[in-house]
C-alpha positions as CSV (number, residue, x, y, z in Angstrom):
1,X,-88.9,53.7,-16.2
2,X,-92.5,54.6,-17.2
3,X,-91.4,58.3,-17.2
4,X,-88.7,57.5,-19.7
5,X,-91.2,55.8,-22.0
6,X,-93.5,58.8,-21.8
7,X,-90.5,61.2,-22.6
8,X,-89.5,58.9,-25.6
9,X,-93.0,58.8,-26.9
10,X,-93.6,62.5,-26.7
11,X,-90.2,63.5,-28.2
12,X,-90.2,60.9,-31.0
13,X,-91.2,62.0,-34.5
14,X,-94.6,61.0,-36.0
15,X,-92.9,59.3,-38.9
16,X,-90.7,57.1,-36.6
17,X,-93.7,56.3,-34.5
18,X,-95.8,55.3,-37.5
19,X,-92.8,53.2,-38.9
20,X,-92.5,51.4,-35.5
21,X,-96.3,50.8,-35.4
22,X,-96.3,49.3,-38.9
23,X,-93.3,47.1,-38.1
24,X,-95.0,45.8,-35.0
25,X,-98.2,45.1,-37.0
26,X,-96.2,43.2,-39.5
27,X,-94.5,41.2,-36.8
28,X,-97.8,39.9,-35.6
29,X,-98.5,38.4,-39.0
30,X,-97.2,34.8,-39.3
31,X,-94.7,33.7,-41.9
32,X,-93.8,37.0,-43.4
33,X,-90.2,37.9,-44.6
34,X,-89.0,41.3,-43.4
35,X,-88.5,43.6,-46.5
36,X,-85.1,44.8,-45.4
37,X,-83.9,41.1,-45.6
38,X,-85.9,40.1,-48.8
39,X,-84.1,37.2,-50.5
40,X,-83.8,37.3,-54.3
41,X,-85.0,34.6,-56.9
42,X,-86.9,32.5,-54.4
43,X,-90.6,32.6,-53.6
44,X,-91.3,34.8,-50.6
45,X,-94.4,36.0,-48.7
46,X,-94.3,39.6,-47.4
47,X,-96.8,42.1,-46.1
48,X,-97.0,45.8,-45.3
49,X,-98.7,49.0,-46.2
50,X,-98.9,50.7,-49.7
51,X,-97.0,53.9,-49.7
52,X,-97.3,54.8,-53.3
53,X,-99.0,53.8,-56.5
54,X,-97.9,54.9,-60.0
55,X,-98.4,53.9,-63.6
56,X,-95.2,53.5,-65.6
57,X,-95.0,52.5,-69.3
58,X,-92.9,49.4,-69.9
59,X,-92.2,48.4,-73.6
60,X,-95.2,50.4,-74.8
61,X,-97.7,48.8,-72.3
62,X,-98.7,50.2,-68.9
63,X,-97.5,48.7,-65.6
64,X,-98.7,49.5,-62.3
65,X,-96.0,50.0,-59.6
66,X,-97.1,49.6,-56.0
67,X,-94.5,50.4,-53.3
68,X,-95.1,48.3,-50.2
69,X,-93.4,49.0,-46.9
70,X,-93.3,47.1,-43.6
71,X,-91.6,49.7,-41.5
72,X,-88.1,48.2,-42.0
73,X,-87.7,48.2,-45.7
74,X,-89.8,48.4,-49.0
75,X,-90.5,46.5,-52.2
76,X,-92.1,47.5,-55.5
77,X,-94.9,45.1,-56.7
78,X,-95.1,45.5,-60.5
79,X,-98.4,44.5,-62.2
80,X,-97.6,44.3,-66.0
81,X,-100.5,45.4,-68.3
82,X,-102.5,47.1,-65.6
83,X,-103.5,50.7,-65.3
84,X,-105.3,50.3,-62.0
85,X,-106.4,47.7,-59.5
86,X,-109.5,48.3,-57.4
87,X,-108.8,49.4,-53.8
88,X,-105.0,49.5,-54.6
89,X,-104.2,52.8,-52.9
90,X,-101.8,54.3,-50.4
91,X,-102.7,53.3,-46.8
92,X,-104.1,49.9,-47.6
93,X,-102.4,46.9,-46.0
94,X,-101.8,43.6,-47.8
95,X,-100.0,40.3,-47.9
96,X,-98.4,39.3,-51.1
97,X,-96.4,36.4,-52.5
98,X,-93.9,36.2,-55.4
99,X,-90.3,36.0,-56.5
100,X,-88.2,39.1,-55.9
101,X,-85.6,40.5,-58.3
102,X,-83.3,43.4,-58.1
103,X,-83.1,46.6,-60.2
104,X,-80.1,48.4,-58.6
105,X,-80.8,48.8,-54.9
106,X,-84.5,48.5,-55.5
107,X,-86.4,45.1,-55.0
108,X,-89.1,44.2,-57.4
109,X,-91.9,41.5,-57.4
110,X,-93.6,41.0,-60.8
111,X,-97.4,40.2,-60.8
112,X,-97.5,39.0,-57.2
113,X,-100.4,37.2,-55.7
114,X,-101.9,39.5,-53.1
115,X,-104.7,39.8,-50.4
116,X,-105.8,42.9,-48.8
117,X,-106.0,42.9,-45.0
118,X,-109.1,44.2,-43.1
119,X,-108.8,47.9,-42.1
């Protein structure tokens, strides 16, 4: 069996390995909802790693859209009226709380409370 694990680890892609490591990291954090099962219109606590940050104009005002992934799914945290947030960059891990809504297949959380995790 150890040989089988070694073969799996060597033949597995880097992205898949990273995704599994991130999912395992998020599983170790207590009380978080998995992003692939994020319920709508109820307060949720989720965590993961920032995969992208972009500025999108909404009704003439800027909005910072931050995509967070936990290795299973993703959610977009939208910070209205913000162009940037210090230390909010890809690769940072965080825990956030808010109420999720849907925009098509995409899940959004507007102005969530957040806390960065130590590196």
